[in-house]
KEKE-3310 file (N, C-alpha, C; in steps of 0.2 Angstrom, whole numbers, plus 5000, padded with zeros to 4 digits):
npx = (5929:5922:5909:5900:5887:5881:5868:5864:5851:5842:5834:5841:5838:5834:5838:5850:5857:5860:5866:5879:5885:5887:5899:5908:5912:5924:5935:5943:5950:5957:5967:5976:5985:5981:5973:5956:5946:5950:5949:5939:5927:5919:5904:5896:5883:5873:5863:5866:5864:5875:5883:5881:5869:5856:5845:5847:5864:5872:5880:5894:5904:5918:5930:5943:5949:5964:5976:5983:5982:5975:5963:5954:5940:5931:5915:5904:5889:5877:5870:5865:5871:5879:5888:5893:5899:5909:5917:5921:5930:5940:5944:5951:5961:5967:5972:5980:5990:5996:5999:6009:6019:6023:6031)
npy = (5335:5345:5356:5365:5374:5388:5398:5415:5424:5422:5413:5399:5396:5385:5392:5399:5390:5381:5390:5393:5381:5378:5390:5385:5372:5371:5371:5360:5359:5368:5370:5359:5344:5343:5331:5329:5324:5332:5344:5357:5368:5380:5391:5407:5414:5429:5442:5457:5471:5479:5494:5502:5516:5513:5501:5485:5474:5461:5449:5439:5425:5416:5401:5392:5377:5366:5355:5358:5371:5387:5397:5413:5424:5438:5447:5460:5464:5471:5460:5444:5437:5445:5447:5433:5430:5440:5437:5423:5427:5435:5423:5415:5423:5423:5411:5408:5417:5409:5398:5403:5406:5396:5387)
npz = (5742:5757:5758:5768:5774:5781:5789:5794:5801:5792:5779:5770:5754:5737:5727:5731:5738:5727:5719:5727:5727:5714:5713:5720:5719:5712:5718:5726:5712:5710:5721:5717:5718:5735:5745:5740:5749:5761:5759:5765:5764:5772:5772:5778:5776:5777:5785:5791:5800:5806:5810:5802:5793:5788:5780:5775:5776:5765:5770:5767:5772:5772:5776:5772:5771:5771:5770:5783:5782:5783:5776:5775:5770:5770:5766:5761:5752:5741:5738:5741:5729:5725:5737:5737:5726:5728:5738:5731:5721:5729:5737:5727:5722:5734:5735:5724:5728:5738:5733:5725:5734:5739:5733)
capx = (5928:5916:5906:5897:5884:5877:5866:5862:5846:5841:5832:5844:5832:5837:5842:5857:5862:5864:5874:5885:5887:5892:5902:5914:5913:5931:5940:5948:5954:5961:5972:5979:5989:5979:5967:5949:5942:5953:5946:5934:5924:5914:5903:5892:5878:5869:5860:5869:5864:5880:5889:5877:5862:5850:5846:5852:5868:5873:5887:5897:5912:5921:5936:5945:5955:5966:5984:5984:5983:5967:5961:5948:5937:5923:5914:5897:5887:5870:5864:5868:5874:5885:5894:5895:5906:5917:5922:5923:5936:5945:5947:5953:5967:5972:5974:5985:5997:5998:6002:6016:6023:6025:6032)
capy = (5341:5347:5360:5367:5382:5390:5405:5419:5428:5420:5404:5395:5395:5383:5394:5401:5383:5378:5395:5393:5375:5380:5393:5382:5365:5369:5373:5355:5359:5376:5368:5354:5340:5339:5325:5334:5324:5336:5351:5359:5375:5383:5396:5408:5421:5430:5450:5461:5478:5484:5499:5508:5519:5512:5495:5477:5471:5454:5446:5431:5424:5410:5398:5386:5374:5362:5353:5361:5377:5391:5405:5415:5429:5440:5452:5463:5465:5473:5455:5439:5434:5450:5446:5428:5433:5447:5431:5420:5432:5436:5417:5411:5427:5421:5403:5409:5420:5404:5394:5404:5408:5389:5383)
capz = (5746:5760:5758:5774:5772:5786:5789:5799:5800:5785:5775:5762:5747:5734:5722:5734:5739:5721:5715:5732:5726:5708:5714:5725:5716:5710:5723:5723:5706:5711:5726:5715:5723:5739:5744:5740:5755:5766:5759:5770:5764:5776:5770:5781:5773:5781:5785:5797:5801:5811:5808:5795:5794:5785:5776:5777:5772:5764:5770:5766:5775:5770:5778:5766:5775:5767:5772:5789:5781:5782:5770:5776:5766:5771:5760:5760:5745:5740:5737:5741:5725:5723:5740:5735:5720:5730:5742:5727:5718:5735:5740:5721:5723:5739:5733:5718:5730:5741:5728:5723:5739:5742:5725)
cpx = (5922:5915:5900:5895:5880:5874:5864:5856:5841:5837:5835:5837:5837:5839:5850:5860:5864:5868:5879:5890:5891:5897:5908:5915:5919:5936:5945:5954:5960:5968:5975:5983:5986:5974:5961:5946:5945:5953:5939:5932:5918:5910:5897:5888:5875:5866:5863:5865:5867:5883:5886:5871:5856:5849:5850:5858:5869:5880:5890:5903:5912:5927:5936:5951:5957:5974:5985:5986:5973:5967:5957:5947:5930:5920:5906:5896:5879:5866:5870:5873:5882:5891:5895:5902:5910:5920:5924:5930:5940:5949:5951:5960:5972:5976:5980:5992:5998:6002:6009:6022:6026:6026:6038)
cpy = (5342:5353:5363:5374:5383:5398:5409:5424:5428:5412:5404:5394:5389:5384:5396:5395:5382:5384:5395:5387:5374:5385:5390:5376:5364:5370:5366:5355:5365:5373:5359:5349:5339:5335:5330:5332:5329:5341:5352:5367:5377:5392:5398:5414:5422:5440:5452:5467:5483:5487:5502:5511:5517:5505:5490:5477:5465:5451:5440:5431:5415:5408:5392:5383:5368:5360:5356:5369:5381:5396:5408:5425:5431:5446:5455:5465:5470:5468:5449:5436:5439:5448:5438:5429:5438:5440:5425:5422:5433:5429:5415:5415:5425:5413:5402:5411:5414:5400:5395:5405:5401:5385:5380)
cpz = (5749:5761:5764:5773:5779:5787:5794:5797:5794:5784:5770:5758:5743:5729:5724:5735:5732:5718:5721:5730:5719:5710:5717:5723:5714:5713:5724:5718:5707:5716:5724:5719:5730:5739:5743:5746:5761:5765:5760:5768:5767:5774:5776:5777:5778:5781:5791:5796:5806:5807:5802:5796:5794:5781:5780:5773:5770:5765:5770:5770:5772:5773:5774:5771:5770:5769:5778:5789:5783:5780:5772:5771:5769:5768:5761:5753:5746:5738:5738:5736:5724:5730:5740:5731:5722:5733:5737:5725:5724:5736:5735:5724:5728:5739:5728:5723:5736:5741:5726:5726:5741:5738:5728)
residu = (MET:ILE:LEU:LYS:ILE:LYS:THR:THR:LYS:ILE:ASP:LEU:THR:ASP:ASP:LEU:SER:GLU:TYR:ILE:SER:LYS:LYS:PHE:GLN:ASN:MET:ASP:THR:LEU:LEU:GLY:GLY:ASN:ASP:PRO:ASP:ALA:ILE:VAL:VAL:GLU:ILE:GLU:ILE:GLY:LEU:THR:THR:GLU:GLY:GLN:ASN:LYS:GLY:LEU:ILE:HIS:ARG:THR:GLU:LEU:ASN:LEU:SER:PHE:GLY:GLY:GLU:LEU:LEU:ARG:SER:GLU:LYS:ILE:GLY:GLU:SER:PHE:PHE:GLU:ALA:ILE:ASP:LEU:VAL:LYS:ASN:ASP:ILE:THR:ARG:GLN:ILE:ARG:LYS:PHE:LYS:SER:LEU:ASN:ARG)
# end
């Protein structure tokens, strides 16, 4: 599995990088039957002030490509960790739905 992390308007800390790696290390297991080297997880984390009255919004976007397929999720949260957890839950749900439809 290839994990690519991109940041927007922030510096990537070691804690955040480790948290992302730990959260998404089992994507190849969830996608059993696919070549682990053909699974690409692209994560973009950043701050946005678009469309709100005050404060910064922590945004996480994930693109998961495998076997010619693409699953995508984008979530916002009050912290990066919350946004990452929301994206992880959403993409896990999408993978399960994809697998049940393609049996």
